C-alpha positions in Angstrom: -127.3 44.9 -164.0 -124.0 43.2 -163.5 -124.8 40.7 -160.5 -122.6 41.1 -157.4 -121.7 36.7 -157.7 -121.6 35.3 -161.5 -120.6 31.7 -161.6 -120.1 29.6 -164.3 -118.9 26.3 -165.1 -117.6 25.6 -161.4 -116.3 22.4 -161.3 -114.3 21.7 -157.8 -112.1 18.3 -157.3 -110.4 17.6 -153.8 -108.1 15.0 -153.8 -106.0 12.7 -152.0 -103.5 10.6 -152.6 -104.6 9.3 -156.6 -108.4 9.4 -155.1 -110.0 12.5 -156.4 -114.3 13.3 -155.2 -116.6 15.6 -157.5 -117.9 17.8 -155.0 -119.1 20.7 -157.5 -119.3 19.9 -161.9 -120.2 23.4 -164.0 -122.7 25.0 -161.8 -124.0 28.7 -163.0 -125.9 31.3 -160.8 -125.9 34.7 -160.8 -126.2 36.8 -157.5 -127.9 39.9 -157.0 -127.5 43.6 -155.4 -130.4 43.1 -152.7 -131.5 39.9 -153.5 -131.9 37.3 -149.6 -131.1 34.0 -152.0 -130.8 30.7 -149.7 -129.3 27.4 -150.8 -130.8 23.8 -150.1 -129.7 20.0 -150.1 -128.7 17.1 -148.9 -126.1 17.3 -146.2 -122.4 16.3 -148.7 -124.6 18.6 -152.2 -121.9 20.7 -152.5 -123.1 23.8 -150.2 -120.9 24.9 -148.5 -117.5 24.3 -151.5 -119.3 26.9 -153.6 -120.0 29.1 -150.6 -116.8 28.7 -149.8 -115.1 29.4 -153.3 -117.7 32.2 -153.9 -116.1 33.8 -150.2 -113.1 33.6 -151.8 -111.8 30.6 -148.8 -111.7 28.1 -151.5 -109.9 28.0 -154.2 -112.0 26.4 -157.4 -110.9 23.2 -160.2 -112.1 24.8 -163.0 -114.3 28.4 -163.8 -115.4 31.2 -163.1 -116.1 33.3 -160.2 -116.6 36.9 -159.9 -117.7 39.0 -157.9 -118.2 43.0 -158.0 -116.9 41.9 -161.8 -113.7 41.2 -161.1 -112.9 37.2 -162.3 -111.3 36.4 -159.0 -110.6 32.4 -160.0 -106.7 33.3 -161.4 -105.7 35.6 -158.7 -102.9 34.6 -156.4 -104.1 33.7 -152.5 -102.0 37.1 -151.7 -104.8 38.5 -153.6 -107.2 37.3 -152.2 -108.0 38.3 -148.0 -108.0 41.7 -150.1 -111.3 41.1 -152.1 -112.6 39.5 -149.3 -112.1 42.8 -146.9 -113.5 45.1 -149.3 -117.0 42.8 -151.1 -117.6 40.2 -147.7 -118.6 39.8 -144.9 -118.8 36.5 -143.6 -121.4 34.6 -140.9 -120.8 31.3 -139.7 -122.3 29.2 -138.4 -120.3 28.5 -135.2 -120.6 32.6 -134.9 -116.4 32.3 -134.4 -116.5 34.7 -131.7 -113.1 35.0 -130.2 -113.8 34.3 -126.4 -111.4 37.3 -125.3 -112.8 40.1 -127.0 -115.8 41.5 -125.8 -118.3 42.0 -128.1 -117.8 45.2 -129.0 -113.8 44.6 -129.4 -115.2 41.8 -132.2 -116.5 44.0 -134.3 -113.8 46.4 -134.3 -111.2 44.1 -134.7 -113.0 43.6 -138.4 -112.4 47.9 -138.6 -109.0 46.9 -137.7 -108.3 45.3 -140.5 -109.5 48.0 -142.5 -107.4 50.2 -140.6 -110.2 52.3 -139.7 -109.1 54.6 -137.2 -108.7 53.0 -133.4 -112.1 56.1 -132.0 -114.4 55.6 -135.4 -113.5 51.9 -135.0 -115.3 52.4 -131.6 -118.0 54.7 -133.0 -119.5 51.7 -135.7 -119.0 49.2 -133.3 -121.1 50.6 -130.7 -123.7 51.8 -134.2 -123.8 48.4 -134.6 -124.9 46.8 -132.0 -127.2 49.5 -131.0 -128.6 48.2 -134.7 -129.2 44.8 -134.0 -130.7 45.5 -130.3 -127.0 45.2 -128.6 -126.1 48.7 -127.6 -125.7 47.3 -124.1 -123.6 44.5 -124.1 -121.0 46.6 -126.4 -118.9 44.9 -123.3 -119.9 41.8 -123.4 -117.3 38.9 -123.8 -119.6 35.9 -126.2 -119.8 33.7 -122.9 -122.3 35.5 -121.0 -124.1 36.4 -124.7 -126.6 33.8 -125.3 -126.9 31.7 -128.7 -129.3 34.7 -130.4 -126.4 37.3 -129.1 -124.0 35.4 -130.1 -125.3 35.5 -133.9 -125.9 38.9 -134.0 -122.8 40.1 -133.0 -121.2 37.8 -135.7 -123.9 39.4 -137.8 -122.6 43.0 -137.3 -118.7 42.5 -137.4 -119.7 41.0 -141.0 -121.3 44.1 -141.7 -118.7 46.3 -141.1 -116.1 46.4 -142.9 -119.8 47.6 -144.9 -119.6 44.5 -147.4 -121.6 45.1 -150.1 -122.1 40.9 -150.6 -122.9 38.6 -147.5 -122.2 35.0 -147.1 -124.1 33.3 -144.0 -123.3 28.8 -143.6 -126.6 28.0 -141.9 -127.0 31.1 -139.8 -130.0 29.4 -138.1 -128.8 26.2 -136.6 -128.3 26.5 -134.0 -131.0 28.3 -132.3 -134.3 28.4 -131.3 -137.5 29.1 -134.5 -138.1 32.2 -132.3 -134.5 32.7 -132.0 -133.7 32.3 -135.9 -136.2 33.9 -137.7 -135.4 36.9 -135.2 -132.5 36.7 -136.6 -133.3 35.9 -140.0 -135.4 39.3 -140.1 -132.3 40.6 -139.3 -130.7 39.5 -142.3 -133.5 39.6 -144.8 -132.8 42.9 -144.2 -129.3 43.9 -144.7 -130.7 42.6 -148.6 -133.8 44.6 -149.1 -132.9 47.3 -147.2 -130.0 48.0 -147.2 -129.6 46.3 -151.0 -126.7 43.0 -149.8 -126.7 40.2 -151.6 -127.5 37.8 -149.6 -125.9 33.7 -150.0 -127.3 31.0 -146.7 -126.5 27.6 -146.8 -129.2 26.0 -145.0 -131.9 23.0 -144.0 -133.6 25.0 -141.5 -136.6 24.9 -142.8 -138.1 27.2 -140.2 -136.8 30.1 -142.6 -137.6 29.2 -146.1 -140.1 31.6 -146.4 -137.9 34.6 -145.7 -135.4 34.1 -149.5 -136.2 35.7 -152.8 -134.6 32.2 -153.9 -133.8 28.5 -153.2 -131.6 27.6 -155.0 -131.7 23.4 -155.1 -128.2 21.0 -155.0 -127.7 17.6 -155.6 -125.2 15.2 -155.8 -122.8 19.1 -156.8 -125.3 20.3 -159.4 -128.0 22.8 -159.5 -130.6 20.1 -159.5 -132.7 22.6 -162.9 -133.3 25.8 -163.5 -137.0 26.8 -163.9 -137.8 29.7 -162.6 -141.1 28.6 -161.4 -141.0 25.0 -160.2 -142.6 23.4 -157.3 -142.1 20.9 -155.1 -139.8 18.7 -157.0 -137.4 21.7 -157.4 -135.1 24.0 -158.0 -134.0 28.4 -158.4 -137.3 28.9 -157.9 -138.8 32.4 -155.5 -140.6 31.4 -152.6 -143.7 33.2 -152.9 -144.7 29.5 -155.3 -143.5 27.7 -153.2 -146.2 27.8 -149.6 -147.4 25.5 -147.5 -145.8 21.5 -146.8 -143.6 22.1 -151.2 -141.3 24.4 -148.6 -140.7 20.8 -146.7 -139.9 19.5 -150.2 -137.0 22.3 -151.1 -134.8 20.3 -148.0 
């Protein structure tokens, strides 16, 4: 089975004037449908840059990224919104909900972009909010929602276009432990019950046990490739990381 995301020899350099900063160096990574993969590592290690390139928000300096089997690094800028709309749902750390739109309208917005008829878009938004336990918040504005509720609305919006790939940047960073784990349970269901490929950038050691695989990034590179690695750890299944070794991943 082809991976939902295939990254090969990916390099990203940020240039400012005559100087350049290497953010990613020859990164190789596959993400499969039905998998919840977490990217961890120190601040500035390249995690969010990698997530943004996989999400067709940033362009790579060199290398290859294939989304649902299609090479995207050679596409023109004008073609990337179509890839994002068809294949990718984003969950941002700051929620990124429009404050003047209700929860339902924020979810409908993605469907509007896909030119879904208004009646069907409204019905779908109701269904998605019901699935995440917020059926009664359809007409609520973001200012009237808790942090956890806002994050769940953001998840519903990401799912509205029925994407095969979900990318999330620090989705639990602003949440308390209980709310963060509730949100992660819902995200894990997207991978395991609905077959989405889910990639999460996180510093939150409280939720690492939800991952199927954890990939550690250091200085813009994948820090090893041993699937059985432990505390030094690199790309590995979480069941091998129970207890104190979970903290060592960060």
